[in-house]
C-alpha positions, 0 to 999 in steps of 0.5 A: 500500500502507498503511504499518503502525503496529506494535503493542506486541508484536514482530510485523510484517506480511508483507514482501510488503505493503511499498511499492514502495521497500520501506517496510513499517511505522513505530513500535515499538522497537529491543528485541532481541526486535523486532529479531530478529523483524524480521531473521528475516522479512527486515525491517530498521530504517532511519531518521534521528535525529528520525524515527520508526523506519521498517522496510523490506523492499526488492525487489529485495534485494542479496545476496552468496554467500560462496563467490562473493566477488570480490577485485580484483587490487589488494586481493589485493596489499594482503592479501598485503602484510599491511598490516592485522591483522584481529581479530574481536569485539574492538572491536564498540562502537568499530566501530559508532560509527566507522561512524556517524561516517563516515556522518554526516560524509558524508551523514547517518547512520541509525546513531542512538545508539539503533541503536548501543545496540541492536546492542551489546545483540545483540553481548553476546547473541552474535548481532552481530559485527564484524571489525576492521582494525588497523595499528601506530602510528609506534612500531611497537607500538601498534595503531590501529583503522583499519577494520571491518565489523559485522552480525548472524548468524542461522542460516546468514545474515549481515546486513551492516550497515555498514563504515568505514575511515580508511586505504585498503582497511582496511574491504575487508580486514576484510570479505574476512577476515570473509567467509572466516570466514563460509565456515568457519562454513557461512554460505550468504548475506550480506544486503547490503540495497540495491545499492551499487557497492562491494558489486557489485564484491565480487560481490554481486547483486540478487535478488527479495524472494520469492527472498530470503525463500525463501533466508532461511527455508532459512538460518535452519533451519541451525545458528547460531554463537552466542557470541563470535567473538573473535580477539584479536591485541593482548590487552594494548592498549586500542582507539585509533581513528584 
């Protein structure tokens, strides 16, 4: 299959024309218009610093049904203990930057500075959201950001992008709390993009691209939950990532 070079307009070729590993197109920009056009067609950007923007639509696709979330026994114990407090949309820029730093420290990151800025714009538009895990400092009063997850919400589908943790299970607690919120908002599907052991343990499964695109079209016909999802437990404190 050919790799398509994107025109100036925010349009994409049919995702079924992607190469076997999922690469579909190259070029374009990360404007809100192009990103929304991409995600609404099951396409997402994934590239490294110094590379042109690469656009992907893998087959199969990893998804999670929110109502079928699996929580391990050990994580249930962590949730019951209340080790972390979870907020929503209180520290979106800090979460995405922490995700970028965590990945860069391990195996390199696809969350470039341009990607950070693009998703912060989507957050300000009320379309990208984060869940944040906090724990109190040694003084017992100052909250520190120790984990989080972020993604994009369109209709009844949530596109999970990345998560980070600096304390045990902090990202998992944020993710589980986010999924619970998504259920209350009527979310039908969480897009996890590609398989990972971490997400498979949560109950995610692979489906064909054809099946995913059909689910995507249906989900986008449902009402969206735009605007801030802000839930703030610490309104008098500034963010202090560990």
